[in-house]
C-alpha positions in Angstrom: 0.0 0.0 0.0 1.2 3.5 -0.8 -0.6 6.2 1.1 -0.5 9.9 0.0 -0.3 8.9 -3.7 -1.4 11.3 -6.4 -4.3 9.1 -7.3 -6.2 6.0 -6.2 -5.1 2.9 -8.1 -5.2 -0.9 -7.9 -2.8 -3.0 -9.9 -1.6 -6.6 -10.0 2.1 -6.9 -10.6 3.9 -10.3 -10.4 0.9 -11.8 -8.5 1.0 -9.0 -5.9 -1.9 -6.6 -5.5 -0.5 -3.0 -5.3 -2.8 -0.4 -4.0 -2.2 3.4 -4.0 -4.5 5.8 -2.1 -4.6 9.5 -1.9 -5.6 9.4 1.8 -2.8 10.2 4.4 -1.6 7.5 6.7 -3.1 9.2 9.8 -6.0 8.0 12.0 -6.6 4.9 9.9 -7.7 7.0 6.9 -5.4 5.2 4.4 -6.5 1.8 5.7 -10.2 2.7 5.3 -9.5 4.0 1.8 -7.6 0.8 0.9 -10.6 -1.3 2.0 -13.1 0.8 0.1 -11.0 0.9 -3.1 -10.3 -2.9 -3.0 -14.0 -3.6 -2.3 -14.9 -1.5 -5.4 -12.4 -3.3 -7.5 -13.7 -6.7 -6.4 -17.3 -5.4 -6.8 -18.0 -6.3 -3.2 -19.5 -4.2 -0.4 -16.9 -2.8 1.9 -18.4 -4.7 4.9 -17.1 -7.9 3.2 -13.5 -6.9 3.7 -11.6 -6.9 7.0 -8.1 -5.7 7.7 -6.6 -8.7 9.5 -2.9 -7.7 9.9 -0.7 -4.7 9.0 -2.7 -1.7 10.3 0.6 0.3 10.6 2.6 -1.5 7.9 2.7 -1.1 4.1 2.1 -4.9 3.6 -1.4 -5.8 4.7 -3.5 -9.0 5.1 -7.1 -8.5 4.1 -9.8 -11.0 4.7 -12.7 -11.3 2.2 -16.0 -12.8 3.4 -17.4 -15.6 1.2 -21.0 -15.7 0.0 -23.1 -18.1 2.0 
């Protein structure tokens, strides 16, 4: 994840999802922006995504709820 980027962007490079968000890395704003952007890219509601690990790190583990 790259906070404070010039634009929001989701890319897959060498099997790694790279996410750039314009939100600053303060008060969890960038983490929330990452979850919203990834949810939109996956066409899922944001409530289906959960930040599992990496709240203060650039590398994050995000859980995605399955449809039941």
